[in-house]
C-alpha positions as CSV (number, residue, x, y, z in Angstrom):
1,M,-2.2,1.8,-16.5
2,Q,-5.4,0.7,-14.7
3,I,-6.4,-0.7,-11.4
4,V,-7.1,-4.4,-11.4
5,I,-10.2,-5.9,-9.7
6,S,-10.2,-9.0,-7.5
7,P,-9.7,-11.9,-8.2
8,Y,-6.9,-10.7,-10.5
9,P,-3.8,-13.0,-10.1
10,T,-1.2,-10.4,-9.1
11,L,-3.3,-9.5,-6.0
12,H,-2.3,-12.9,-4.5
13,Q,1.4,-12.9,-5.6
14,V,4.3,-12.0,-3.3
15,S,6.1,-9.0,-4.8
16,T,9.8,-8.8,-5.5
17,P,12.1,-6.0,-4.5
18,V,12.3,-3.0,-6.7
19,N,15.2,-2.7,-9.1
20,F,16.0,1.0,-9.3
21,F,17.9,0.6,-12.6
22,M,14.8,-0.5,-14.4
23,P,11.4,1.3,-14.1
24,P,8.3,-1.0,-13.9
25,V,6.8,0.7,-17.0
26,G,8.6,2.7,-19.7
27,N,11.9,4.2,-19.0
28,D,11.1,7.3,-17.0
29,W,10.7,6.8,-13.2
30,S,9.5,10.4,-12.7
31,Q,6.7,10.1,-15.2
32,F,5.8,6.7,-13.9
33,E,5.4,8.1,-10.4
34,K,3.2,11.0,-11.6
35,D,0.9,8.6,-13.6
36,Y,0.8,6.1,-10.7
37,L,-0.1,8.6,-8.1
38,H,-2.6,10.3,-10.4
39,L,-4.4,7.0,-10.8
40,M,-4.4,6.4,-7.0
41,V,-5.9,9.9,-6.3
42,A,-8.4,9.7,-9.2
43,G,-9.7,6.5,-7.7
44,H,-10.1,8.2,-4.3
45,G,-7.5,5.9,-2.8
46,L,-5.5,6.6,0.4
47,G,-3.0,4.1,-0.9
48,M,-2.4,1.7,-3.8
49,A,0.0,-1.2,-4.1
50,A,1.9,-2.1,-7.3
51,N,0.2,-5.4,-7.7
52,Q,-3.1,-3.5,-7.9
53,I,-2.0,-2.4,-11.3
54,G,-0.6,-5.8,-12.3
55,I,3.0,-5.2,-11.3
56,T,4.6,-7.6,-8.7
57,Q,7.3,-5.3,-7.3
58,R,7.5,-4.0,-3.8
59,F,6.2,-0.5,-3.8
60,F,3.0,1.4,-3.0
61,G,1.6,4.8,-3.1
62,I,0.2,6.4,0.1
63,G,-1.0,9.8,1.0
64,H,-3.9,12.0,2.2
65,E,-4.3,15.4,3.6
66,S,-5.6,13.9,6.9
67,F,-2.4,12.0,7.4
68,D,0.4,13.2,9.7
69,E,3.5,12.0,7.8
70,F,2.2,11.5,4.2
71,K,0.0,14.5,3.6
72,K,0.7,14.4,-0.1
73,P,0.8,11.2,-2.2
74,V,4.2,9.6,-2.4
75,I,5.5,6.2,-3.5
76,L,7.4,4.1,-1.0
77,Y,9.8,1.5,-2.4
78,N,10.7,-1.8,-0.6
79,P,8.6,-0.8,2.4
80,R,8.6,-2.9,5.6
81,V,7.3,-2.8,9.2
82,T,10.1,-3.0,11.7
83,K,7.9,-2.9,14.9
84,T,4.3,-3.1,15.9
85,S,2.4,-2.0,19.0
86,E,0.8,-4.8,21.1
87,E,-2.4,-2.8,21.1
88,V,-4.7,-3.6,18.2
89,E,-8.0,-2.1,17.1
90,I,-10.7,-2.9,14.6
91,D,-11.8,-0.5,11.9
92,R,-13.4,-0.5,8.5
93,E,-11.3,-0.7,5.4
94,G,-12.0,-0.4,1.7
95,C,-9.8,-1.3,-1.3
96,L,-9.5,0.0,-4.9
97,S,-9.4,-3.6,-6.1
98,F,-12.7,-4.4,-4.3
99,P,-15.0,-1.6,-5.4
100,G,-17.8,-0.9,-2.9
101,V,-16.7,-3.6,-0.4
102,W,-15.8,-2.7,3.2
103,Y,-14.6,-5.0,5.9
104,N,-13.7,-4.7,9.6
105,V,-10.0,-5.6,10.1
106,Y,-7.9,-5.8,13.2
107,R,-4.5,-4.1,13.0
108,P,-1.8,-2.8,15.4
109,V,-2.5,0.7,16.5
110,E,1.0,1.9,15.8
111,V,3.8,0.7,13.6
112,E,7.4,1.7,13.0
113,V,8.2,1.5,9.3
114,E,11.1,1.8,6.8
115,W,11.2,2.3,3.0
116,Q,13.4,3.6,0.2
117,N,12.7,6.7,-1.8
118,M,13.2,6.9,-5.6
119,K,16.9,7.5,-5.1
120,G,17.2,4.2,-3.0
121,E,17.8,6.1,0.3
122,M,16.4,4.5,3.4
123,Q,13.9,6.4,5.4
124,G,11.7,5.6,8.4
125,T,9.0,6.9,10.7
126,K,6.4,5.9,13.2
127,L,2.8,5.8,12.0
128,K,-0.5,5.5,13.9
129,G,-4.2,5.7,13.3
130,Y,-5.6,5.4,9.8
131,E,-2.2,6.3,8.3
132,G,-0.6,3.3,10.0
133,R,-3.5,1.1,9.0
134,C,-3.2,2.2,5.4
135,F,0.6,1.4,5.3
136,Q,-0.2,-2.1,6.7
137,H,-3.0,-2.7,4.2
138,E,-0.7,-1.8,1.3
139,L,2.1,-3.9,2.6
140,D,-0.2,-6.8,2.9
141,H,-0.9,-6.4,-0.8
142,L,2.8,-6.7,-1.5
143,N,2.8,-10.0,0.4
144,G,-0.1,-11.3,-1.7
145,I,-2.6,-10.8,1.1
146,T,-5.9,-9.0,0.4
147,F,-8.0,-7.5,3.2
148,D,-10.8,-9.9,2.7
149,Y,-8.5,-12.6,4.2
150,K,-8.0,-10.5,7.3
151,A,-11.7,-9.4,7.6
152,E,-13.4,-10.1,11.0
153,E,-16.5,-11.1,9.0
154,N,-14.5,-14.0,7.4
155,N,-12.6,-15.1,10.5
156,Q,-15.4,-15.8,13.0
């Protein structure tokens, strides 16, 4: 398992829902999650979408000690945003698939989100700040959108 670098094809493909009866790699979901999150953390990522390792299924890892909800890395399956704040802000973003590249991106300040855990159970919460930004960045990946397309520098 390795992180793919832009312009790798899966970075621009829309991901399909996760089938909980068939792990993306191998036959052990638990080991897959451990390996996936280890790769994300080793790369100093706050998040990492499945298509960043060449898998076009709807899941991503997210987590950092500075976050309120996801202080420890976890994988969210079939995630979605259910509501966004009207207020937006611009901030710098990086990406594991674009090493050394940073862009200014506008995003809603607060989002309400839902996802499934590894057991397929629905969960949800409200995210704000950089944690909400990270969730939105990773969700964009699952929709085949990389942050360079949303960058202020490329949309003037």
